[in-house]
C-alpha positions as CSV (number, residue, x, y, z in Angstrom):
1,M,21.0,-20.1,-15.1
2,L,20.7,-16.5,-14.0
3,Q,19.9,-14.1,-16.9
4,H,21.3,-10.6,-16.3
5,A,20.1,-7.7,-18.3
6,S,22.9,-6.1,-20.4
7,S,24.3,-2.8,-19.3
8,L,23.9,-1.5,-22.8
9,V,20.0,-2.0,-22.9
10,P,17.8,0.0,-25.1
11,W,16.4,3.2,-23.2
12,F,12.8,2.2,-23.7
13,T,13.3,-1.0,-21.7
14,L,13.8,1.0,-18.5
15,L,10.2,1.9,-18.7
16,M,9.1,-1.6,-19.0
17,P,8.2,-3.6,-15.9
18,H,10.6,-6.2,-14.9
19,L,10.0,-9.8,-13.6
20,L,12.1,-12.1,-11.5
21,V,11.2,-15.9,-11.7
22,V,12.7,-17.9,-9.1
23,D,12.3,-21.7,-9.5
24,D,14.5,-24.8,-9.8
25,M,12.8,-26.1,-12.7
26,P,14.2,-24.5,-15.8
27,A,11.1,-25.2,-18.0
28,I,8.8,-23.3,-15.5
29,C,11.3,-20.3,-15.6
30,E,11.5,-20.3,-19.4
31,L,7.6,-20.7,-19.8
32,V,6.9,-17.7,-17.3
33,A,9.5,-15.4,-18.7
34,E,8.3,-16.1,-22.2
35,I,4.7,-15.3,-21.2
36,A,6.0,-12.0,-19.3
37,M,7.9,-10.9,-22.3
38,G,4.8,-11.3,-24.4
39,E,3.1,-9.0,-21.9
40,G,5.6,-6.3,-22.3
41,Y,8.1,-7.3,-19.5
42,T,11.8,-7.8,-19.2
43,A,12.5,-10.8,-17.2
44,D,15.3,-12.5,-15.2
45,T,15.3,-16.1,-14.0
46,A,17.1,-17.7,-10.9
47,G,17.3,-21.3,-10.0
48,S,18.4,-20.9,-6.3
49,I,18.5,-18.5,-3.4
50,R,22.0,-17.4,-4.1
51,E,21.0,-16.6,-7.6
52,A,17.8,-14.8,-6.6
53,K,20.0,-12.4,-4.2
54,E,22.0,-11.3,-7.2
55,A,18.9,-10.8,-9.3
56,L,17.3,-8.4,-6.8
57,A,19.8,-6.0,-7.7
58,N,18.0,-5.4,-11.0
59,N,15.0,-3.9,-9.0
60,P,12.2,-6.4,-10.2
61,D,8.6,-4.9,-10.1
62,V,7.2,-8.4,-9.5
63,V,8.8,-11.6,-8.0
64,L,7.5,-15.0,-8.6
65,L,9.1,-17.2,-6.0
66,D,9.0,-20.9,-5.3
67,V,8.5,-22.0,-1.8
68,Q,11.0,-24.8,-1.8
69,L,14.3,-24.1,-3.5
70,P,17.6,-26.2,-3.4
71,D,19.4,-24.1,-1.1
72,G,16.7,-23.0,1.3
73,D,13.2,-22.0,2.1
74,G,11.8,-19.3,-0.2
75,M,9.6,-17.6,2.3
76,A,12.5,-17.4,4.9
77,F,14.6,-15.8,2.1
78,W,11.9,-13.2,1.1
79,K,11.3,-12.3,4.9
80,E,15.0,-11.5,5.1
81,F,16.0,-10.1,1.8
82,G,12.8,-9.2,0.0
83,P,12.3,-5.4,-0.7
84,A,9.3,-4.2,1.2
85,H,7.9,-2.3,-1.7
86,T,8.1,-5.3,-4.3
87,P,5.0,-7.7,-4.6
88,V,5.9,-11.2,-4.4
89,I,3.8,-14.2,-5.4
90,F,4.7,-17.6,-3.9
91,M,4.2,-20.7,-5.8
92,S,4.3,-24.4,-4.7
93,G,3.8,-27.9,-6.1
94,R,2.8,-29.2,-2.8
95,A,0.7,-26.4,-1.5
96,T,-0.5,-26.9,2.2
97,L,-2.6,-24.9,4.6
98,E,0.3,-24.0,6.7
99,S,2.5,-22.8,3.7
100,A,-0.5,-20.6,2.6
101,I,-0.8,-18.9,6.0
102,G,3.0,-18.5,6.0
103,A,3.0,-17.0,2.5
104,L,0.3,-14.3,3.8
105,R,2.3,-13.5,6.9
106,A,5.5,-13.1,4.7
107,G,3.6,-10.3,2.9
108,A,2.7,-12.3,-0.4
109,A,0.4,-10.7,-2.9
110,D,-0.9,-14.1,-3.9
111,Y,-0.2,-17.6,-3.7
112,L,-0.3,-20.1,-6.6
113,R,-0.5,-23.7,-6.8
114,K,1.3,-25.5,-9.6
115,P,0.6,-26.1,-12.2
116,I,0.0,-22.4,-12.6
117,S,-3.0,-21.0,-14.1
118,L,-1.8,-19.1,-17.1
119,N,-4.9,-16.7,-17.0
120,R,-4.1,-15.9,-13.3
121,L,-0.3,-15.3,-14.4
122,R,-1.3,-12.9,-17.0
123,A,-3.7,-11.1,-15.0
124,V,-1.0,-10.5,-12.1
125,L,1.5,-9.4,-14.9
126,T,-1.1,-7.0,-16.5
127,T,-1.7,-5.3,-13.2
128,A,2.1,-4.9,-12.3
129,R,2.6,-3.3,-15.9
130,N,-0.3,-0.9,-15.3
131,R,1.2,0.0,-12.0
132,K,4.7,0.7,-13.5
133,A,3.0,3.2,-16.0
134,E,1.3,4.9,-13.2
135,S,3.9,6.3,-11.2
136,G,3.4,6.2,-7.5
137,S,0.5,3.6,-7.7
138,P,0.3,1.1,-4.9
139,P,1.7,-2.4,-5.5
140,T,-0.7,-5.2,-6.1
141,H,-0.4,-6.7,-2.6
142,E,-1.6,-3.5,-1.0
143,C,-4.8,-3.5,-3.3
144,F,-5.6,-6.9,-1.9
145,A,-4.3,-6.4,1.7
146,R,-7.8,-7.1,3.1
147,L,-9.1,-9.6,0.5
148,K,-7.4,-12.6,2.0
149,G,-7.5,-16.2,0.8
150,T,-5.8,-18.5,-1.2
151,S,-8.7,-20.5,-2.6
152,R,-9.6,-21.1,-6.3
153,A,-12.7,-18.8,-5.8
154,V,-10.8,-16.0,-4.3
155,Q,-8.0,-16.1,-6.9
156,L,-10.7,-16.1,-9.6
157,L,-12.3,-12.9,-7.7
158,R,-8.8,-11.5,-7.7
159,T,-8.4,-12.2,-11.4
160,Y,-11.9,-10.2,-12.3
161,I,-10.9,-7.4,-10.2
162,H,-7.6,-6.8,-11.9
163,K,-9.6,-7.0,-15.1
164,V,-12.3,-4.5,-14.2
165,A,-10.4,-2.1,-11.9
166,P,-8.6,0.0,-14.7
167,T,-11.7,0.7,-16.5
168,H,-14.7,3.1,-15.9
169,A,-17.3,0.3,-15.7
170,T,-19.9,0.2,-12.9
171,V,-19.6,-3.1,-10.9
172,L,-22.5,-4.8,-9.2
173,L,-21.2,-7.0,-6.3
174,V,-23.6,-9.8,-5.4
175,G,-23.2,-12.2,-2.5
176,E,-24.5,-13.5,0.8
177,S,-24.4,-11.2,3.9
178,G,-21.0,-11.4,5.5
179,T,-19.0,-12.2,2.4
180,G,-16.8,-9.0,2.3
181,K,-18.5,-7.0,-0.4
182,E,-17.1,-3.7,1.0
183,I,-13.7,-5.1,1.0
184,A,-14.1,-6.2,-2.5
185,A,-15.2,-2.7,-3.5
186,E,-12.3,-1.3,-1.8
187,A,-9.9,-3.7,-3.6
188,I,-11.3,-2.4,-7.1
189,H,-10.9,1.2,-5.9
190,L,-7.3,0.7,-4.9
191,A,-6.5,-1.2,-8.1
192,S,-8.0,1.5,-10.2
193,P,-6.4,4.8,-11.4
194,R,-8.5,6.5,-8.6
195,Y,-6.7,4.7,-6.0
196,D,-5.3,7.9,-4.4
197,Q,-8.8,9.6,-4.3
198,A,-11.5,9.1,-1.7
199,F,-13.3,5.7,-1.2
200,V,-16.8,6.4,0.2
201,P,-18.9,3.5,1.3
202,V,-22.7,4.1,1.9
203,N,-25.1,1.7,3.5
204,C,-28.3,2.5,1.8
205,G,-30.3,0.3,4.2
206,A,-28.8,2.4,7.3
207,I,-30.1,5.8,6.2
208,S,-33.5,7.1,7.0
209,P,-35.7,7.1,3.6
210,N,-36.3,10.7,4.4
211,L,-32.9,11.7,4.4
212,I,-31.1,9.5,2.0
213,E,-31.6,11.8,-1.1
214,S,-30.0,14.6,0.9
215,E,-27.4,12.4,2.1
216,L,-26.5,11.2,-1.4
217,F,-26.8,14.5,-3.3
218,G,-26.4,17.0,-0.5
219,H,-28.7,20.0,-0.1
220,E,-28.9,23.8,0.0
221,K,-29.4,25.9,3.2
222,G,-33.1,26.5,3.5
223,S,-34.1,23.8,1.1
224,F,-36.3,22.1,3.9
225,T,-37.1,22.6,7.5
226,G,-33.9,22.1,9.5
227,A,-31.5,22.7,6.6
228,D,-29.6,25.5,8.5
229,R,-26.4,25.2,6.3
230,D,-25.3,23.7,3.1
231,H,-24.4,20.1,3.0
232,K,-22.2,18.1,0.9
233,G,-23.5,14.7,0.0
234,Y,-21.7,11.4,-0.7
235,F,-21.3,12.1,-4.5
236,D,-19.6,15.3,-3.6
237,R,-17.3,13.6,-1.0
238,A,-16.5,11.1,-3.6
239,Q,-15.5,13.3,-6.6
240,G,-12.5,11.8,-8.3
241,G,-12.9,8.6,-6.4
242,T,-15.2,5.7,-5.8
243,L,-18.7,5.6,-4.2
244,F,-19.8,2.3,-3.0
245,L,-23.6,1.8,-2.6
246,D,-24.3,-1.4,-0.3
247,E,-27.9,-2.8,0.0
248,I,-29.0,-1.0,-3.1
249,T,-32.3,-2.8,-3.1
250,E,-33.1,-0.7,0.3
251,M,-33.3,2.5,-2.0
252,S,-36.7,3.7,-2.8
253,A,-37.8,3.5,-6.5
254,E,-38.0,7.3,-6.7
255,L,-34.4,7.6,-5.6
256,Q,-33.4,4.8,-8.0
257,V,-34.7,6.8,-10.9
258,R,-32.4,9.7,-9.8
259,L,-29.4,7.5,-9.4
260,L,-30.0,6.2,-12.9
261,R,-30.0,9.6,-14.2
262,V,-26.7,10.2,-12.6
263,L,-25.2,7.3,-13.9
264,E,-26.4,8.0,-17.5
265,T,-25.7,11.8,-17.6
266,G,-22.8,12.1,-15.3
267,S,-24.4,15.1,-13.3
268,F,-26.7,15.8,-10.4
269,M,-28.3,18.6,-8.4
270,S,-28.4,19.0,-4.8
271,V,-31.8,19.1,-2.9
272,G,-32.9,22.7,-3.3
273,G,-30.3,23.6,-5.8
274,N,-30.8,24.7,-9.4
275,Q,-27.3,24.0,-10.8
276,E,-26.0,20.7,-12.4
277,I,-23.0,19.3,-10.6
278,Q,-20.6,17.2,-12.6
279,A,-20.2,13.9,-11.0
280,D,-16.5,12.5,-11.5
281,V,-17.4,9.5,-9.6
282,R,-17.1,5.6,-10.0
283,V,-20.0,3.8,-8.7
284,I,-19.9,0.3,-7.3
285,A,-23.1,-1.2,-6.0
286,A,-23.8,-4.3,-4.0
287,T,-26.7,-6.4,-2.7
288,N,-27.0,-9.7,-0.8
289,R,-30.3,-10.5,-2.9
290,N,-30.6,-12.2,-6.1
291,P,-30.6,-9.2,-8.4
292,E,-33.1,-10.7,-10.9
293,H,-35.4,-11.7,-8.1
294,A,-35.1,-8.2,-6.7
295,V,-36.1,-6.8,-10.0
296,A,-39.2,-9.2,-10.1
297,Q,-40.2,-8.2,-6.8
298,G,-40.2,-4.6,-7.5
299,L,-37.2,-3.9,-5.1
300,L,-34.7,-2.9,-7.9
301,R,-35.7,-1.1,-11.2
302,E,-34.8,-3.2,-14.2
303,D,-33.1,-0.3,-16.1
304,L,-30.9,0.6,-13.0
305,Y,-30.0,-3.2,-12.5
306,H,-28.8,-3.2,-16.3
307,R,-26.8,0.1,-15.7
308,L,-25.2,-1.0,-12.6
309,S,-24.3,-4.7,-13.6
310,V,-22.1,-3.7,-16.7
311,F,-19.7,-5.9,-14.8
312,P,-21.4,-8.1,-12.4
313,L,-19.1,-10.1,-9.6
314,E,-20.4,-12.8,-7.4
315,L,-18.6,-13.0,-4.0
316,P,-18.1,-16.7,-3.0
317,P,-19.7,-17.7,0.5
318,L,-17.2,-19.0,3.0
319,R,-18.2,-22.5,2.7
320,D,-17.1,-22.5,-1.1
321,R,-13.5,-21.3,-0.2
322,D,-11.8,-24.5,0.8
323,D,-9.3,-24.0,3.6
324,D,-9.7,-20.2,3.6
325,V,-11.6,-20.5,6.7
326,V,-8.9,-21.8,8.7
327,L,-6.4,-19.2,7.2
328,L,-8.9,-16.3,8.2
329,A,-9.5,-17.7,11.5
330,Q,-5.9,-17.5,12.1
331,H,-5.7,-14.0,10.7
332,F,-8.3,-12.9,13.2
333,L,-6.6,-14.5,15.9
334,D,-3.4,-13.1,15.0
335,E,-5.0,-9.5,14.9
336,L,-6.3,-9.9,18.3
337,N,-3.1,-11.2,19.8
338,A,-1.2,-8.3,18.4
339,E,-3.7,-5.8,19.7
340,H,-3.8,-7.2,23.3
341,G,0.0,-8.5,23.3
342,S,-1.3,-11.9,24.0
343,D,-0.2,-15.3,22.4
344,K,-3.4,-17.4,22.3
345,R,-3.6,-20.4,19.9
346,F,-6.1,-22.6,18.5
347,A,-6.2,-26.2,19.6
348,P,-5.2,-28.8,17.0
349,N,-8.6,-30.3,16.8
350,I,-10.4,-27.0,15.8
351,E,-9.2,-26.9,12.2
352,E,-11.6,-29.8,11.3
353,M,-14.6,-28.2,13.1
354,L,-14.0,-24.9,11.3
355,R,-13.9,-26.6,8.0
356,R,-17.0,-28.9,8.9
357,Y,-19.4,-26.0,10.0
358,A,-21.2,-24.2,6.9
359,W,-20.8,-20.6,8.3
360,P,-24.4,-19.4,7.2
361,G,-23.1,-15.9,8.4
362,N,-19.9,-16.1,6.4
363,I,-16.7,-14.1,7.2
364,R,-18.6,-11.9,9.7
365,E,-19.8,-14.9,11.7
366,L,-16.2,-16.4,11.7
367,R,-14.7,-13.3,12.8
368,N,-17.3,-12.8,15.8
369,Y,-16.8,-16.6,16.7
370,V,-12.9,-16.2,16.9
371,Y,-13.5,-12.9,19.0
372,R,-15.9,-14.7,21.6
373,S,-13.7,-17.7,21.6
374,Y,-10.6,-15.5,22.2
375,I,-12.4,-13.7,25.2
376,L,-13.3,-17.1,26.7
377,A,-10.0,-18.9,26.2
378,D,-7.1,-18.7,28.6
379,D,-4.2,-19.9,26.3
380,E,-5.6,-22.3,23.9
381,I,-9.0,-22.0,22.0
382,Q,-10.6,-25.5,22.4
383,G,-13.1,-27.2,20.2
384,E,-15.8,-27.1,22.7
385,F,-16.5,-23.5,21.6
386,N,-18.5,-24.9,18.7
387,P,-20.3,-22.4,16.4
388,L,-22.3,-25.2,15.0
389,E,-23.9,-26.0,18.5
390,R,-24.6,-22.5,19.3
391,S,-26.1,-21.9,16.1
392,L,-28.4,-24.9,16.2
393,A,-29.4,-24.0,19.5
394,F,-30.4,-20.5,18.3
395,Q,-32.2,-22.0,15.5
396,G,-34.0,-24.3,17.8
397,G,-35.3,-21.1,19.7
398,T,-33.5,-19.4,22.5
399,E,-36.0,-18.7,25.3
400,I,-36.3,-15.1,26.4
401,A,-38.4,-14.4,29.5
402,V,-40.7,-11.8,29.0
403,P,-42.8,-10.8,32.3
404,V,-46.6,-11.0,32.1
405,G,-48.0,-7.2,31.9
406,I,-44.8,-5.8,30.4
407,P,-45.7,-3.0,27.8
408,L,-45.6,-4.4,24.2
409,A,-42.9,-1.9,23.2
410,D,-40.6,-3.1,26.0
411,A,-41.1,-6.6,24.9
412,N,-40.4,-5.9,21.2
413,R,-37.1,-4.1,22.3
414,Q,-35.9,-7.1,24.6
415,I,-36.8,-9.5,21.7
416,I,-35.0,-7.4,18.9
417,L,-31.9,-6.9,21.0
418,E,-31.5,-10.5,22.0
419,T,-32.0,-11.6,18.6
420,L,-29.4,-9.2,17.3
421,K,-27.1,-10.5,20.3
422,Q,-27.6,-14.1,19.0
423,T,-26.7,-13.3,15.5
424,G,-23.5,-11.6,16.5
425,G,-24.6,-8.2,15.4
426,A,-25.7,-9.4,11.8
427,K,-28.6,-7.2,11.3
428,K,-29.9,-8.7,7.9
429,Q,-29.8,-12.0,9.5
430,A,-31.6,-10.8,12.8
431,A,-34.3,-9.0,10.4
432,Q,-34.9,-12.1,8.7
433,I,-35.2,-14.2,11.9
434,L,-37.7,-11.5,13.2
435,G,-39.7,-11.2,10.0
436,I,-39.1,-7.6,9.6
437,S,-37.4,-5.5,6.9
438,T,-34.0,-4.2,7.6
439,K,-35.1,-0.6,7.5
440,T,-37.6,-1.5,10.3
441,L,-34.7,-3.0,12.3
442,Y,-32.5,0.0,11.7
443,K,-35.3,2.3,12.9
444,K,-35.9,0.5,16.0
445,L,-32.2,0.3,16.9
446,D,-32.2,4.2,16.4
447,E,-35.0,4.4,18.9
448,Y,-33.4,2.2,21.5
449,G,-29.9,4.0,21.0
450,Y,-28.1,1.2,19.5
451,S,-27.4,2.6,16.1
452,N,-23.8,2.0,16.2
453,I,-24.0,-1.7,16.4
454,E,-21.8,-3.5,14.1
455,T,-23.0,-3.1,10.4
456,E,-23.1,-5.4,7.7
457,A,-20.2,-5.9,5.5
């Protein structure tokens, strides 16, 4: 079944990306190979591990590998013989949570359920082909190293990122707090031709309104009181790369006008400057609000919204990601075990609890839950550390003892810090509970000396 490329191949095929398909079903191999060649590939097929070992000598750029083969386990084979620089996509007709976790641990760029989505397959092949043309570009699995998950929702998100990353289009990421918008923005950057330049994330809600213009565009020495030297802004630092503007609706209307002008003209001026600076920067913006509602409420200029949302992407909440919650929990636990040299594990009954809970704080809430549970557990994380019970208790009102006669400022400080503690450091959630704006919360935390508390993702 193995198809070897002839030793007398045309010279131009050496510039084409090469795919290896390993599956014991000839029909699948032939279909995938045919699609790959239609996408500008050369292709080998193999029906067993023995044949796959031989085919690796042709240095494939991408490997599509079945998990279960007649002469062994595909994942075990790849762990032992797979080239570290070659992206592998595992596929299985009997996909399970355990196999999905195993695939990610084996370094998979993706994990596809059979029958394979042809659109998803073409997206993977297109990206790999682009990487072949761009010498030195990182492989696909590196672009998505932090964007973990095997659910349909995440696969679709990766597909869209593959499509938009090679372009110059501005992207607006929309999703609930804690869904990983910065991780998605970084994946777009790494999958783009700008991958080897700077990726600069900026939380617009974390910068004082009085300083944000200077922070974005820089300032000249003497341009205002305290400007004792020239200062490069985020646009300057991101030259040639990508600027990620999180919480875009926290930006003032006046500054939104300036940002719109930069996007339309491709140039900007620093505060106090008199010369235009060319901005070779790709902009990705994000908000956890419904952008159309934000426009209606006057929080986001309509013209800026349309300019930013050339390619809008919605990040799925964790409750819509199937078994990703278990996979991510195990990933966070693996990281903690590796960091501390431990071998803690989840009790068997905890998986159902993880699936049942809605996770309103999304990935951030899950990560904080795993961290707290890790600290409390000896060897095994038991089901009694239930995030649902803790969440309901908090929503019902955790009591805070405030002595009579305490100064109001001190009482406010105690309430704010305790609320932030209960939300696991999620500032937006804490601000919503307290009934104040995120800007006000950041200002208070600065006053209290807690400005370095974990920020929103």
